C-alpha positions in Angstrom: 54.6 27.9 -94.1 54.4 26.0 -97.3 57.9 24.5 -97.3 59.2 26.8 -100.1 60.1 29.6 -97.8 62.5 29.9 -95.0 61.9 31.9 -91.8 64.0 33.5 -89.1 63.5 32.3 -85.6 64.7 34.0 -82.4 65.0 31.8 -79.3 66.0 32.8 -75.8 66.8 30.3 -73.0 67.1 31.0 -69.3 70.6 30.2 -68.0 71.1 27.9 -65.1 72.9 29.8 -62.3 75.7 30.9 -62.6 75.5 30.8 -66.4 74.0 33.8 -68.4 70.9 33.4 -70.5 71.6 32.3 -74.1 69.8 33.3 -77.3 70.0 32.1 -80.9 69.0 33.7 -84.3 68.4 31.0 -86.9 67.0 30.5 -90.3 64.7 27.5 -90.6 63.3 25.6 -93.6 60.9 22.7 -93.9 60.7 20.3 -96.9 58.0 17.6 -97.1 57.6 14.5 -99.3 55.0 11.8 -99.3 56.3 10.0 -96.2 59.3 12.2 -95.0 59.7 15.6 -93.6 63.0 17.5 -93.2 63.4 20.5 -90.9 66.7 22.3 -91.0 68.1 25.2 -89.0 71.3 27.2 -89.0 72.5 30.4 -87.5 72.1 33.5 -89.7 73.2 37.1 -89.8 69.7 38.6 -89.3 70.2 41.8 -87.4 68.3 40.9 -84.2 69.6 43.1 -81.5 71.8 41.6 -78.8 70.4 41.9 -75.3 72.3 42.9 -72.2 73.5 39.9 -70.1 72.5 37.4 -72.8 75.2 35.4 -74.7 74.5 34.7 -78.4 74.9 31.0 -79.1 75.6 29.7 -82.6 73.7 26.9 -84.2 76.1 25.4 -86.8 73.4 23.0 -87.9 70.3 21.5 -86.5 67.1 19.8 -87.5 64.9 16.8 -87.8 64.4 14.0 -90.3 60.9 12.5 -89.8 59.9 9.4 -91.7 56.4 7.9 -91.5 56.5 4.2 -90.7 52.7 3.7 -90.5 49.7 5.6 -89.2 50.9 5.3 -85.5 54.7 5.5 -85.8 57.3 7.9 -87.1 61.0 7.4 -87.3 62.8 10.5 -86.0 66.4 11.6 -86.3 67.4 14.8 -84.4 70.6 16.6 -85.4 72.2 19.4 -83.3 75.6 21.1 -83.3 75.4 24.3 -81.2 78.2 26.4 -79.8 76.7 27.8 -76.5 79.6 30.3 -76.4 81.1 31.8 -73.3 82.1 29.9 -70.2 79.9 27.1 -68.9 80.8 24.8 -66.0 80.9 21.0 -66.9 78.1 20.3 -64.4 75.8 22.6 -66.3 76.9 21.1 -69.6 75.9 17.7 -68.3 72.5 19.0 -67.2 71.9 20.5 -70.6 72.9 17.2 -72.3 70.2 15.4 -70.3 67.6 17.9 -71.2 68.6 17.6 -74.9 67.6 13.9 -74.8 63.9 14.9 -74.0 63.5 16.9 -77.2 62.0 14.1 -79.3 59.2 13.7 -76.9 58.0 17.2 -77.6 58.1 17.0 -81.4 54.4 16.7 -82.0 53.8 20.0 -80.2 56.6 21.7 -82.2 55.3 20.5 -85.6 51.8 21.7 -84.8 53.1 25.1 -83.9 55.2 25.1 -87.1 52.1 24.6 -89.2 50.1 27.4 -87.5 
């Protein structure tokens, strides 16, 4: 992807019992400058078929702002506003919030996959 095109991503996540699995259909775009990279995602109307016993979540907005500080360090901002839809117990919401905090540690892998 050269940063000029957008792409549609389908993601499916296993639910934590008793919550159903969730999926998302998003459009994503990446823009790069000399020392900064923006990655943005948002739900889209791409006609990906809904699956049985899977609740479609909606990403209102999500993404990253990555700014190179030096050869060894990058400043990262993660943005996420997702409606998981359906009924989710508070205990499960708390577990998901804790997992969300681990996302920045996996950014290198995600960026390498993006460029493949």
